[in-house]
C-alpha positions as CSV (number, residue, x, y, z in Angstrom):
1,M,-0.2,0.2,-0.2
2,N,1.5,3.1,-1.4
3,I,-1.2,5.8,1.4
4,G,2.3,6.3,3.3
5,T,3.4,8.2,0.8
6,Y,0.5,10.4,0.0
7,L,0.7,11.2,4.5
8,G,4.1,11.7,3.8
9,L,3.7,14.4,1.0
10,I,0.7,16.0,3.1
11,H,2.4,15.7,6.3
12,G,5.9,17.7,4.7
13,S,3.1,20.5,2.4
14,E,1.5,21.5,5.6
15,E,4.3,22.2,7.2
16,C,5.9,24.1,4.2
17,L,2.6,25.6,3.8
18,V,2.4,26.8,8.0
19,D,6.2,28.2,7.5
20,A,5.3,30.0,4.6
21,L,2.2,31.4,6.0
22,T,4.0,32.8,9.3
23,R,6.6,34.1,6.7
24,V,4.4,36.0,4.2
25,A,2.5,37.8,7.9
26,E,5.6,38.9,9.2
27,H,6.7,40.3,5.4
28,H,3.4,42.0,4.6
29,G,2.7,42.9,8.5
30,D,2.1,46.4,6.8
31,E,-1.2,45.0,4.9
32,P,-4.3,45.1,6.5
33,D,-5.7,41.7,6.5
34,I,-2.3,39.6,5.4
35,K,-1.3,39.6,8.5
36,E,-4.1,38.3,10.8
37,T,-5.5,35.9,7.8
38,C,-2.1,34.2,7.1
39,L,-1.8,34.0,10.9
40,L,-4.9,32.2,10.8
41,L,-4.7,30.1,7.9
42,A,-1.4,28.9,9.3
43,S,-3.3,28.3,12.7
44,W,-5.7,25.9,10.2
45,S,-3.0,23.9,8.4
46,S,-1.0,23.4,12.2
47,K,-4.8,21.9,13.3
48,H,-4.3,19.5,10.0
49,L,-1.4,18.7,10.9
50,E,-2.0,17.2,14.7
51,H,-5.0,15.6,12.3
52,L,-2.5,13.7,10.6
53,K,-0.8,11.6,13.6
54,P,-3.8,9.1,14.3
55,L,-3.2,8.5,10.6
56,V,0.2,8.1,10.0
57,E,0.6,6.0,12.9
58,H,-1.8,3.6,11.2
59,Y,-0.9,3.4,7.9
60,S,2.9,4.8,8.7
61,E,4.1,7.3,6.1
62,H,7.1,7.7,3.9
63,R,8.5,11.6,3.7
64,N,10.0,13.0,0.8
65,A,12.0,16.4,0.3
66,E,9.2,17.3,-3.0
67,P,7.8,20.0,-0.6
68,A,10.8,21.2,1.3
69,H,11.9,21.9,-2.8
70,L,8.7,23.3,-3.8
71,E,8.6,26.0,-1.4
72,Q,12.0,26.9,-1.9
73,A,11.8,26.9,-5.5
74,L,8.2,29.4,-5.2
75,F,9.7,31.9,-2.2
76,H,12.6,33.3,-2.7
77,G,13.5,36.0,0.5
78,P,11.9,38.6,1.5
79,R,9.6,41.0,-0.1
80,R,8.0,44.0,0.1
81,G,6.1,46.2,-1.3
82,S,3.3,45.6,-3.7
83,L,4.6,43.5,-6.4
84,A,6.4,41.4,-3.7
85,L,3.2,40.8,-1.9
86,L,1.2,40.2,-5.2
87,R,4.0,37.6,-6.0
88,D,4.2,35.6,-2.1
89,L,-0.1,35.5,-3.0
90,H,0.5,33.9,-5.4
91,D,3.2,31.5,-4.5
92,L,0.7,31.4,-1.9
93,W,-2.0,29.9,-4.1
94,L,0.3,27.4,-5.4
95,M,1.1,25.8,-2.3
96,T,-2.4,25.6,-1.3
97,N,-3.4,24.0,-4.4
98,E,-1.0,21.3,-4.0
99,V,-2.4,20.6,-0.4
100,Q,-5.7,20.6,-2.1
101,L,-4.9,18.1,-4.4
102,C,-2.7,16.1,-1.8
103,W,-6.6,15.6,0.6
104,T,-8.3,14.9,-3.0
105,V,-5.8,11.6,-3.2
106,L,-6.1,10.1,0.0
107,E,-10.0,11.1,0.2
108,Q,-10.1,8.5,-2.9
109,A,-7.8,6.3,-1.1
110,A,-9.7,6.7,2.1
111,Q,-13.2,5.6,0.1
112,A,-11.5,3.1,-1.5
113,L,-10.7,1.7,2.0
114,R,-13.8,2.0,3.6
115,D,-11.6,4.0,5.9
116,D,-14.4,5.8,7.4
117,E,-11.9,8.1,9.6
118,L,-9.4,9.0,6.7
119,E,-12.2,10.4,4.7
120,R,-13.0,13.2,7.5
121,V,-10.0,14.0,7.8
122,C,-9.5,14.4,4.2
123,Q,-12.8,16.1,3.8
124,E,-12.7,18.3,7.1
125,C,-9.3,19.5,5.7
126,G,-10.0,19.5,2.5
127,K,-12.8,22.1,2.8
128,E,-10.5,23.9,5.4
129,T,-7.5,24.1,2.6
130,K,-10.0,25.2,-0.2
131,R,-11.3,28.3,1.8
132,Q,-7.5,28.9,1.8
133,T,-7.1,28.8,-2.4
134,A,-9.9,31.0,-2.4
135,F,-8.9,33.8,0.7
136,F,-5.4,33.6,-1.9
137,L,-7.6,34.4,-5.1
138,S,-9.8,36.6,-3.8
139,R,-6.5,38.8,-2.3
140,I,-5.3,38.1,-5.8
141,K,-7.4,39.5,-7.9
142,Q,-8.2,42.7,-5.2
143,A,-4.4,43.3,-5.4
144,A,-3.4,42.4,-8.8
145,P,-4.4,46.0,-10.2
146,Q,-2.1,48.0,-8.0
147,A,0.4,46.2,-8.0
148,L,0.7,46.2,-11.8
149,I,-0.7,49.3,-13.0
150,V,-0.1,51.9,-10.6
151,A,4.1,52.6,-10.8
């Protein structure tokens, strides 16, 4: 069974998302909603990590460096200004989509295994991850005109 591979992938991806959300909150604290919202969303991902613990105990996990590689590829040090905020929001949107896809894959496995607990966790965490993604898309739409048009 390869569920441990995806449990490792989601575990690492959620950890990297917490890290990225925390750093973006610090770098863009002057934006009215960014700091508080990013810290709130980081707390959701931290909670997801807690939900993973019993699943990892049951299925085990196989960790790899892919989530860290994605984070390194996206974020290139602290960025400041309106274009920097737009790029950081873009990167966070990409990361949340990676997390969402992992929850979706695991949910499909849970259904095939008839594992109600795994399915419940995937649905609950996946629902919150969709909200994270929706926030970033909405905020990107808000930030894009200012960042791209105003000099």
